[in-house]
Backbone as JSON Lines, residues from 0, in Angstrom:
{"i":0,"aa":"M","n":[-62.0,-21.25,-31.03],"ca":[-61.74,-19.92,-31.15],"c":[-60.29,-19.88,-30.76]}
{"i":1,"aa":"D","n":[-60.08,-20.23,-30.16],"ca":[-57.94,-20.03,-29.86],"c":[-57.39,-20.48,-31.09]}
{"i":2,"aa":"N","n":[-56.99,-21.58,-31.26],"ca":[-56.99,-22.43,-32.62],"c":[-56.93,-21.17,-33.89]}
{"i":3,"aa":"D","n":[-58.16,-20.34,-34.14],"ca":[-58.13,-19.72,-35.19],"c":[-57.49,-18.09,-35.25]}
{"i":4,"aa":"N","n":[-57.36,-17.33,-34.11],"ca":[-56.56,-16.34,-33.52],"c":[-54.65,-16.95,-33.75]}
{"i":5,"aa":"K","n":[-54.79,-18.26,-33.17],"ca":[-53.17,-18.39,-33.73],"c":[-52.83,-18.08,-34.91]}
{"i":6,"aa":"M","n":[-53.7,-19.41,-35.75],"ca":[-53.76,-18.88,-37.24],"c":[-53.16,-17.75,-37.82]}
{"i":7,"aa":"L","n":[-54.21,-17.07,-37.3],"ca":[-54.31,-15.5,-37.75],"c":[-52.49,-14.7,-37.89]}
{"i":8,"aa":"I","n":[-52.0,-14.49,-36.53],"ca":[-50.94,-13.49,-35.64],"c":[-50.17,-14.81,-36.5]}
{"i":9,"aa":"L","n":[-50.46,-16.01,-36.72],"ca":[-48.41,-16.21,-37.22],"c":[-49.14,-15.9,-38.54]}
{"i":10,"aa":"A","n":[-50.23,-16.08,-39.26],"ca":[-50.23,-15.5,-40.61],"c":[-49.67,-14.29,-40.82]}
{"i":11,"aa":"V","n":[-49.7,-13.36,-40.37],"ca":[-50.01,-11.88,-40.02],"c":[-47.91,-11.67,-39.43]}
{"i":12,"aa":"V","n":[-47.72,-12.79,-38.81],"ca":[-45.82,-12.85,-38.28],"c":[-45.18,-13.15,-39.79]}
{"i":13,"aa":"V","n":[-45.92,-14.04,-40.79],"ca":[-44.93,-14.52,-41.72],"c":[-45.01,-13.17,-43.15]}
{"i":14,"aa":"V","n":[-46.49,-12.33,-42.59],"ca":[-46.56,-12.0,-44.07],"c":[-44.95,-10.35,-43.28]}
{"i":15,"aa":"V","n":[-45.02,-10.2,-42.33],"ca":[-44.29,-9.03,-41.99],"c":[-43.24,-9.75,-42.48]}
{"i":16,"aa":"A","n":[-42.32,-10.53,-42.04],"ca":[-41.3,-11.33,-42.26],"c":[-40.92,-10.94,-43.72]}
{"i":17,"aa":"L","n":[-41.98,-11.9,-44.04],"ca":[-41.51,-11.79,-46.11],"c":[-41.0,-10.3,-45.91]}
{"i":18,"aa":"G","n":[-42.25,-9.21,-46.39],"ca":[-42.05,-7.89,-46.94],"c":[-40.69,-7.55,-45.99]}
{"i":19,"aa":"F","n":[-40.44,-7.25,-44.83],"ca":[-39.04,-6.49,-44.31],"c":[-37.46,-7.43,-44.91]}
{"i":20,"aa":"L","n":[-37.95,-8.77,-45.09],"ca":[-36.6,-9.17,-45.9],"c":[-36.64,-8.87,-47.2]}
{"i":21,"aa":"G","n":[-38.11,-8.56,-47.92],"ca":[-37.49,-8.08,-49.21],"c":[-37.86,-7.03,-49.54]}
{"i":22,"aa":"F","n":[-37.4,-5.48,-48.34],"ca":[-37.25,-4.38,-47.98],"c":[-35.78,-4.49,-48.12]}
{"i":23,"aa":"V","n":[-34.97,-5.44,-46.95],"ca":[-33.78,-5.08,-46.77],"c":[-32.43,-5.64,-47.92]}
{"i":24,"aa":"F","n":[-32.89,-6.9,-48.53],"ca":[-32.58,-7.88,-49.53],"c":[-33.2,-7.54,-51.07]}
{"i":25,"aa":"G","n":[-33.03,-6.22,-51.22],"ca":[-33.62,-5.21,-51.92],"c":[-32.75,-5.84,-53.5]}
{"i":26,"aa":"D","n":[-31.48,-6.69,-53.26],"ca":[-30.39,-7.73,-54.61],"c":[-31.72,-8.3,-55.38]}
{"i":27,"aa":"L","n":[-32.35,-9.36,-54.04],"ca":[-32.58,-10.44,-54.61],"c":[-34.12,-9.81,-55.33]}
{"i":28,"aa":"T","n":[-34.42,-9.28,-55.18],"ca":[-35.9,-9.01,-55.98],"c":[-36.47,-8.17,-56.08]}
{"i":29,"aa":"G","n":[-34.99,-7.83,-57.15],"ca":[-34.7,-6.91,-58.36],"c":[-35.27,-5.8,-58.0]}
{"i":30,"aa":"Y","n":[-34.53,-5.04,-56.62],"ca":[-34.99,-3.63,-57.08],"c":[-36.4,-3.31,-56.6]}
{"i":31,"aa":"A","n":[-37.19,-4.1,-56.32],"ca":[-38.61,-3.6,-56.47],"c":[-39.22,-2.76,-55.21]}
{"i":32,"aa":"T","n":[-38.15,-3.01,-54.41],"ca":[-38.57,-2.31,-53.13],"c":[-37.91,-0.63,-53.33]}
{"i":33,"aa":"R","n":[-36.9,-0.29,-54.06],"ca":[-36.32,0.6,-54.33],"c":[-37.02,2.51,-53.7]}
{"i":34,"aa":"D","n":[-36.32,3.1,-53.1],"ca":[-37.05,4.27,-52.96],"c":[-36.92,5.34,-54.53]}
{"i":35,"aa":"S","n":[-37.73,5.61,-54.5],"ca":[-36.98,6.46,-56.16],"c":[-36.42,7.32,-56.02]}
{"i":36,"aa":"N","n":[-36.35,7.72,-54.73],"ca":[-35.29,8.73,-54.18],"c":[-33.59,8.49,-53.77]}
{"i":37,"aa":"E","n":[-33.55,7.66,-53.91],"ca":[-32.45,6.78,-53.79],"c":[-31.12,6.76,-55.12]}
{"i":38,"aa":"K","n":[-29.64,7.86,-54.99],"ca":[-29.15,8.08,-55.99],"c":[-27.81,6.38,-55.95]}
{"i":39,"aa":"I","n":[-27.66,6.34,-57.61],"ca":[-27.54,5.7,-58.63],"c":[-26.46,5.7,-58.64]}
{"i":40,"aa":"L","n":[-25.46,5.58,-58.52],"ca":[-24.27,6.19,-59.36],"c":[-24.03,5.28,-61.1]}
{"i":41,"aa":"T","n":[-23.89,6.27,-61.96],"ca":[-23.41,5.57,-63.3],"c":[-22.47,4.6,-63.46]}
{"i":42,"aa":"R","n":[-22.06,3.89,-63.92],"ca":[-21.67,2.1,-64.25],"c":[-20.96,2.51,-65.24]}
{"i":43,"aa":"F","n":[-19.43,2.61,-65.59],"ca":[-18.49,2.18,-67.23],"c":[-17.85,1.48,-67.04]}
{"i":44,"aa":"Y","n":[-18.39,0.93,-68.41],"ca":[-17.58,-0.4,-68.67],"c":[-17.25,-0.18,-70.3]}
{"i":45,"aa":"I","n":[-16.16,-1.28,-70.64],"ca":[-14.72,-1.61,-71.53],"c":[-14.35,-2.97,-71.59]}
{"i":46,"aa":"S","n":[-15.11,-2.87,-72.74],"ca":[-14.32,-4.7,-73.8],"c":[-14.01,-4.27,-75.04]}
{"i":47,"aa":"S","n":[-12.84,-5.12,-75.49],"ca":[-12.84,-5.13,-76.54],"c":[-13.75,-6.01,-78.2]}
{"i":48,"aa":"N","n":[-14.5,-6.94,-77.32],"ca":[-15.06,-7.56,-78.1],"c":[-16.3,-6.93,-77.8]}
{"i":49,"aa":"P","n":[-17.43,-7.05,-79.04],"ca":[-19.16,-6.58,-79.02],"c":[-20.07,-7.79,-77.85]}
{"i":50,"aa":"D","n":[-19.22,-8.79,-78.04],"ca":[-20.18,-9.76,-76.73],"c":[-20.23,-9.95,-75.42]}
{"i":51,"aa":"I","n":[-18.95,-9.28,-75.24],"ca":[-18.22,-8.97,-73.43],"c":[-18.76,-7.88,-73.63]}
{"i":52,"aa":"I","n":[-20.14,-7.69,-71.98],"ca":[-19.87,-5.92,-71.51],"c":[-18.4,-5.42,-70.74]}
{"i":53,"aa":"E","n":[-18.02,-6.4,-70.41],"ca":[-16.68,-6.22,-69.1],"c":[-15.34,-6.86,-69.34]}
{"i":54,"aa":"E","n":[-14.2,-5.96,-69.53],"ca":[-13.23,-6.6,-69.49],"c":[-12.54,-6.24,-68.28]}
{"i":55,"aa":"F","n":[-11.25,-6.22,-67.53],"ca":[-10.47,-6.36,-67.18],"c":[-8.99,-5.59,-67.72]}
{"i":56,"aa":"N","n":[-9.24,-4.46,-67.65],"ca":[-7.64,-3.43,-68.85],"c":[-8.15,-4.02,-69.27]}
{"i":57,"aa":"P","n":[-8.06,-4.29,-70.57],"ca":[-8.56,-4.89,-72.31],"c":[-7.18,-4.52,-71.96]}
{"i":58,"aa":"T","n":[-6.41,-5.13,-73.25],"ca":[-5.57,-4.21,-74.27],"c":[-6.31,-4.69,-76.01]}
{"i":59,"aa":"I","n":[-5.85,-3.45,-76.51],"ca":[-7.1,-2.58,-78.02],"c":[-6.07,-2.56,-79.01]}
{"i":60,"aa":"G","n":[-6.57,-2.62,-80.09],"ca":[-4.89,-2.86,-80.34],"c":[-5.42,-1.81,-81.78]}
{"i":61,"aa":"A","n":[-4.21,-0.79,-81.28],"ca":[-4.03,0.27,-82.5],"c":[-5.43,0.5,-84.25]}
{"i":62,"aa":"S","n":[-5.77,1.06,-84.63],"ca":[-6.66,1.33,-85.41],"c":[-8.34,0.24,-84.78]}
{"i":63,"aa":"D","n":[-8.75,-0.69,-83.46],"ca":[-9.48,-1.88,-83.43],"c":[-10.54,-0.65,-82.42]}
{"i":64,"aa":"F","n":[-11.53,-1.44,-82.57],"ca":[-12.15,-1.07,-82.14],"c":[-12.62,-1.04,-80.66]}
{"i":65,"aa":"V","n":[-12.83,0.01,-79.77],"ca":[-13.51,-0.53,-78.38],"c":[-14.44,-0.18,-78.39]}
{"i":66,"aa":"Y","n":[-15.77,-0.75,-77.12],"ca":[-16.9,-0.95,-76.8],"c":[-17.0,-0.3,-75.52]}
{"i":67,"aa":"F","n":[-17.72,0.45,-75.5],"ca":[-18.18,1.02,-73.72],"c":[-19.67,0.72,-73.76]}
{"i":68,"aa":"T","n":[-20.04,0.45,-72.31],"ca":[-21.29,-0.36,-72.09],"c":[-21.42,0.82,-71.43]}
{"i":69,"aa":"V","n":[-23.13,1.7,-71.27],"ca":[-22.81,2.74,-69.31],"c":[-24.2,2.75,-68.67]}
{"i":70,"aa":"E","n":[-24.18,1.68,-67.76],"ca":[-25.35,1.62,-67.02],"c":[-25.89,3.27,-66.36]}
{"i":71,"aa":"V","n":[-26.78,4.15,-67.22],"ca":[-26.31,5.8,-66.51],"c":[-26.83,5.53,-65.18]}
{"i":72,"aa":"G","n":[-27.0,6.48,-64.63],"ca":[-27.62,6.45,-63.07],"c":[-28.66,7.03,-62.83]}
{"i":73,"aa":"S","n":[-28.95,7.39,-62.12],"ca":[-30.02,7.99,-61.3],"c":[-30.5,9.48,-61.94]}
{"i":74,"aa":"A","n":[-29.16,10.13,-62.33],"ca":[-29.74,11.89,-62.32],"c":[-28.65,12.19,-63.96]}
{"i":75,"aa":"G","n":[-28.68,10.25,-64.82],"ca":[-28.38,10.82,-66.03],"c":[-26.37,10.93,-66.25]}
{"i":76,"aa":"V","n":[-26.49,11.49,-67.14],"ca":[-24.93,11.74,-67.74],"c":[-24.73,12.84,-68.94]}
{"i":77,"aa":"N","n":[-23.84,13.08,-68.89],"ca":[-23.8,13.82,-69.89],"c":[-23.18,13.1,-71.1]}
{"i":78,"aa":"D","n":[-23.93,13.89,-72.35],"ca":[-23.89,13.04,-73.56],"c":[-22.2,12.47,-74.2]}
{"i":79,"aa":"Q","n":[-21.28,12.66,-73.21],"ca":[-19.83,12.86,-74.21],"c":[-18.74,11.58,-73.65]}
{"i":80,"aa":"I","n":[-17.94,11.1,-73.98],"ca":[-17.23,10.78,-73.64],"c":[-16.09,10.35,-73.38]}
{"i":81,"aa":"S","n":[-14.8,10.66,-73.07],"ca":[-13.43,12.01,-72.95],"c":[-12.41,10.76,-72.78]}
{"i":82,"aa":"F","n":[-11.71,10.64,-73.46],"ca":[-10.67,9.92,-73.26],"c":[-9.27,10.96,-72.59]}
{"i":83,"aa":"Y","n":[-8.87,10.0,-72.51],"ca":[-7.81,11.12,-71.41],"c":[-5.39,9.49,-71.85]}
{"i":84,"aa":"E","n":[-5.11,10.42,-72.65],"ca":[-3.91,9.08,-72.03],"c":[-3.24,9.4,-70.65]}
{"i":85,"aa":"V","n":[-2.83,8.35,-70.05],"ca":[-3.09,7.54,-69.35],"c":[-0.48,8.08,-68.9]}
{"i":86,"aa":"D","n":[0.49,9.99,-68.4],"ca":[0.97,9.19,-68.29],"c":[1.45,9.5,-66.66]}
{"i":87,"aa":"G","n":[1.64,8.04,-66.63],"ca":[2.37,8.28,-64.64],"c":[1.03,9.43,-63.7]}
{"i":88,"aa":"L","n":[1.78,9.58,-63.06],"ca":[0.08,10.21,-63.08],"c":[-0.82,11.66,-63.52]}
{"i":89,"aa":"N","n":[0.1,12.11,-64.12],"ca":[-0.68,12.91,-65.24],"c":[-1.9,12.06,-66.15]}
{"i":90,"aa":"E","n":[-2.76,12.89,-67.01],"ca":[-3.69,12.98,-67.55],"c":[-3.79,13.52,-69.23]}
{"i":91,"aa":"R","n":[-4.0,13.65,-69.48],"ca":[-3.53,14.67,-70.77],"c":[-5.06,14.05,-72.0]}
{"i":92,"aa":"R","n":[-6.32,15.01,-72.36],"ca":[-6.69,15.24,-72.47],"c":[-6.79,13.93,-74.63]}
{"i":93,"aa":"R","n":[-7.14,13.34,-75.28],"ca":[-6.78,13.12,-76.18],"c":[-7.8,13.37,-77.18]}
{"i":94,"aa":"S","n":[-8.45,13.36,-76.68],"ca":[-10.58,12.75,-77.96],"c":[-11.32,12.69,-77.06]}
{"i":95,"aa":"Q","n":[-13.27,13.04,-78.28],"ca":[-13.96,12.57,-76.88],"c":[-14.9,12.78,-78.51]}
{"i":96,"aa":"T","n":[-16.07,11.76,-77.91],"ca":[-17.53,11.31,-78.36],"c":[-18.43,10.5,-78.41]}
{"i":97,"aa":"Y","n":[-19.63,11.1,-78.97],"ca":[-20.53,11.19,-78.13],"c":[-21.61,9.73,-77.9]}
{"i":98,"aa":"I","n":[-22.2,9.67,-76.81],"ca":[-23.26,8.29,-76.81],"c":[-23.91,8.01,-78.11]}
{"i":99,"aa":"G","n":[-24.8,9.33,-77.96],"ca":[-25.74,9.09,-78.85],"c":[-27.01,9.7,-78.15]}
{"i":100,"aa":"C","n":[-26.97,9.59,-77.73],"ca":[-28.8,10.45,-76.38],"c":[-28.71,11.38,-77.19]}
{"i":101,"aa":"T","n":[-30.34,11.19,-76.57],"ca":[-31.43,12.27,-77.18],"c":[-30.41,13.68,-76.03]}
{"i":102,"aa":"G","n":[-30.86,15.39,-77.02],"ca":[-30.37,16.47,-76.44],"c":[-28.4,15.81,-75.9]}
{"i":103,"aa":"Y","n":[-28.49,16.75,-74.68],"ca":[-27.27,16.47,-73.82],"c":[-26.49,15.84,-72.8]}
{"i":104,"aa":"I","n":[-28.22,14.93,-72.78],"ca":[-27.66,14.35,-71.26],"c":[-29.09,12.96,-71.27]}
{"i":105,"aa":"C","n":[-28.13,11.82,-71.13],"ca":[-28.39,10.66,-71.95],"c":[-29.52,10.4,-69.97]}
{"i":106,"aa":"R","n":[-30.66,10.17,-70.22],"ca":[-31.6,9.68,-69.6],"c":[-31.37,8.97,-68.53]}
{"i":107,"aa":"P","n":[-31.47,9.25,-67.4],"ca":[-31.49,7.71,-66.27],"c":[-31.8,6.66,-66.22]}
{"i":108,"aa":"N","n":[-31.83,5.72,-65.68],"ca":[-32.32,4.46,-65.27],"c":[-31.36,3.55,-66.45]}
{"i":109,"aa":"R","n":[-30.99,3.83,-67.6],"ca":[-31.48,3.2,-69.12],"c":[-30.06,1.94,-69.34]}
{"i":110,"aa":"V","n":[-28.86,1.75,-69.78],"ca":[-27.78,1.17,-70.88],"c":[-28.12,1.64,-72.53]}
{"i":111,"aa":"E","n":[-26.3,2.73,-72.51],"ca":[-26.48,2.96,-73.46],"c":[-25.86,2.48,-74.13]}
{"i":112,"aa":"V","n":[-25.15,1.8,-75.69],"ca":[-24.11,0.89,-75.58],"c":[-22.78,2.01,-77.05]}
{"i":113,"aa":"K","n":[-21.99,2.29,-76.65],"ca":[-21.09,3.2,-78.45],"c":[-20.51,2.37,-78.03]}
{"i":114,"aa":"K","n":[-19.38,2.58,-79.7],"ca":[-18.92,1.91,-79.86],"c":[-17.81,3.11,-80.79]}
{"i":115,"aa":"Y","n":[-16.24,2.66,-80.65],"ca":[-15.61,3.88,-80.94],"c":[-14.18,2.94,-81.12]}
{"i":116,"aa":"K","n":[-13.5,3.94,-82.67],"ca":[-12.52,3.13,-83.35],"c":[-11.22,4.16,-82.83]}
{"i":117,"aa":"I","n":[-9.88,3.15,-82.46],"ca":[-8.7,4.06,-81.58],"c":[-8.2,4.49,-82.82]}
{"i":118,"aa":"P","n":[-7.98,5.84,-82.73],"ca":[-6.68,5.74,-83.29],"c":[-5.91,5.13,-83.27]}
{"i":119,"aa":"S","n":[-4.91,5.51,-84.64],"ca":[-3.73,4.53,-85.17],"c":[-2.17,5.03,-84.28]}
{"i":120,"aa":"S","n":[-2.46,6.35,-83.86],"ca":[-1.41,7.06,-83.35],"c":[-0.87,6.26,-81.58]}
{"i":121,"aa":"W","n":[-2.78,6.05,-81.38],"ca":[-2.82,6.22,-80.5],"c":[-1.39,5.21,-79.35]}
{"i":122,"aa":"E","n":[-0.87,4.8,-78.29],"ca":[-0.22,3.84,-77.74],"c":[0.0,4.05,-76.74]}
{"i":123,"aa":"G","n":[-0.22,3.03,-75.12],"ca":[-0.32,2.71,-74.0],"c":[-0.98,2.51,-73.12]}
{"i":124,"aa":"E","n":[-1.71,4.32,-72.35],"ca":[-1.9,3.42,-71.21],"c":[-3.41,4.4,-71.0]}
{"i":125,"aa":"Y","n":[-5.0,4.03,-71.35],"ca":[-5.38,5.24,-71.56],"c":[-7.19,5.34,-70.61]}
{"i":126,"aa":"C","n":[-7.64,6.23,-70.49],"ca":[-8.77,5.98,-69.53],"c":[-10.11,6.55,-71.07]}
{"i":127,"aa":"A","n":[-11.18,6.35,-70.14],"ca":[-12.43,7.07,-70.81],"c":[-13.2,7.12,-69.98]}
{"i":128,"aa":"K","n":[-13.38,8.78,-69.64],"ca":[-14.38,9.22,-68.76],"c":[-16.18,9.98,-69.2]}
{"i":129,"aa":"V","n":[-17.24,9.61,-68.22],"ca":[-18.48,9.58,-68.81],"c":[-18.39,10.64,-66.74]}
{"i":130,"aa":"Y","n":[-18.97,12.37,-67.01],"ca":[-19.32,12.52,-66.28],"c":[-20.78,12.48,-65.24]}
{"i":131,"aa":"D","n":[-20.99,12.2,-63.92],"ca":[-22.23,11.49,-63.63],"c":[-22.62,13.05,-63.01]}
{"i":132,"aa":"R","n":[-23.69,12.42,-63.23],"ca":[-25.13,14.51,-62.88],"c":[-25.03,14.36,-61.35]}
{"i":133,"aa":"E","n":[-25.33,13.15,-61.09],"ca":[-25.93,12.75,-59.49],"c":[-25.27,13.42,-58.39]}
{"i":134,"aa":"F","n":[-23.66,12.18,-58.99],"ca":[-22.9,12.62,-57.55],"c":[-21.87,13.47,-58.57]}
{"i":135,"aa":"A","n":[-22.05,14.26,-59.19],"ca":[-20.84,15.98,-60.38],"c":[-19.31,15.4,-60.19]}
{"i":136,"aa":"E","n":[-19.58,14.22,-60.19],"ca":[-18.14,13.13,-60.99],"c":[-18.0,12.87,-62.07]}
{"i":137,"aa":"D","n":[-16.8,12.37,-61.63],"ca":[-16.22,11.24,-63.94],"c":[-15.97,10.3,-63.36]}
{"i":138,"aa":"V","n":[-16.76,9.2,-64.09],"ca":[-16.44,8.06,-63.9],"c":[-15.88,7.54,-64.75]}
{"i":139,"aa":"K","n":[-14.88,6.6,-64.65],"ca":[-13.53,6.49,-66.06],"c":[-14.04,4.99,-65.35]}
{"i":140,"aa":"T","n":[-13.06,4.42,-66.7],"ca":[-12.98,2.92,-66.5],"c":[-11.27,3.3,-67.66]}
{"i":141,"aa":"C","n":[-10.33,2.11,-68.06],"ca":[-9.38,2.87,-67.98],"c":[-8.43,1.26,-69.11]}
{"i":142,"aa":"F","n":[-8.33,1.09,-70.54],"ca":[-7.78,0.12,-70.92],"c":[-6.1,0.31,-71.77]}
{"i":143,"aa":"F","n":[-5.15,-0.74,-72.43],"ca":[-4.28,0.03,-72.69],"c":[-4.15,-0.22,-74.67]}
{"i":144,"aa":"V","n":[-2.93,0.37,-75.15],"ca":[-3.49,0.17,-76.29],"c":[-1.7,-0.24,-77.34]}
{"i":145,"aa":"E","n":[-1.47,-1.07,-78.29],"ca":[-1.03,-1.7,-78.77],"c":[-0.73,-1.63,-80.17]}
């Protein structure tokens, strides 16, 4: 009987330890233990190639397409991408496009993809922004046009 109690206690300790590790290391478990109230910021990626999700400061040719991937955060984003020309510390709004979500807001916890044709008159550094509704701030990514 004493041996059975030891095995039972050991089994309970192992189950509790595995549960604790799964809770602490959500990345390893695919966020299965994520709290539904957890606030997540939108991620915004840019690429010059439709087969690549993200490039660091890509260079896009004028009149070429640029590809955006939006991982929508926990409260959604506005269905608009705004483009700004960067001139030193100043940014000047140049254009906008829509992601194509239903209504004015892209629903939370989704991935949206959009391509945009760069105007032939653009040259220099540009940034694109989406508005994250959870944190009430713009999320931006930048690129160069030549």
